[in-house]
N, C-alpha and C positions, 0 to 999 in steps of 0.2 A: 504494499499499499504506499503510495507516494503522498506527499504533502497535500496536493490538491484533492486526492481521493479522501484523505483523512478529514480535511476541512469539510468537504461535502457531506460525508457520513456523520460527523459530529453536528453539523448544522441541522441535518434532518432529524437526528435523535433529540436534539435540545429544543428545536423549534425556533432557533435564532436565525438571522440572515447569515449568508456566507461571509459577507463583509465583517459583521460583528464577530462572528466566530473566528475568522482569520486574525482579527485584532486581539482577541482574547488568547488565542494560542500563541501569537507572537509575544504578547506581554508575559504569558506564563513561561515560555522558553527563555526569554530575556531575564526574567526574575531568577530562574534556576541558574542561568549562567553567572549572574551576579553572586549568587550564593557559592557557586563553585570557586569563583575567583577569590572569595573571602575564606576559602578552605572549609566551608560548612557542608554537611551532608544534607540531602533533601529526601525526606521520608514521605512517600505517597501511600497513605493507608489503604490496604487491600491490593496494592500493586508491588511495592518494593522500595528499596533505598538506593539512591545514587550517592556515591561518595568519592571524593578526591583521595587518591592514594599516591604515596611517593614510591616510585620504582628506583631501587638502589643502583648505584654504579656497578657495572659488570663488565667482564671480558668476554668477547665473542670471537670466533675464528671464521674468516672468510673461506668458504669451502673451495672456491676456485683457485685462490692464491696460497692458502694455508697461513696467511698473516693473521696475527692476533691484533684485535682492536679494542680500545676502551670505549664503552658506551657510557656517556655521562648520566647522572641521575636525572629523573624527570617526573613530572606529575601526570598521572593518568586518571581517567574517570572510570570507576567501577560501578557495576549494578548488581544488587542482590535481590532477586524476586522473593515475594512472600511464599510460604510453604504451599498455600493452595494453588498458586500458579505453577510451582515446580511439580506438584502432584498431577495437575491437569496435563502438563507437557509430557510427564512420564507415562501417562495413560493415552498418549497419542492425540491430545487435544480434546478428549471426551471428558465429560463430567460423570464420574461413576459414584453417584450418591447412594 
């Protein structure tokens, strides 16, 4: 599902116009980005947690040349879904209640 399809689906389900829905989604994503820049995790109840993690410095080897290179530390965004979503995916996308 791309952004346009997502906006269309969300607008239909919520009853809002596509323009308003697009502004809401843009504001939501921008707000999440601001939280990540501040190093804060974002918890969406019933969905999961997005958090910024620090990936440590490490040494890797280039397979074609055999040279070792140092990869500097960096921040990456991680996501941990709630247990109900993990279970649903484990069951092939079906709800087995």
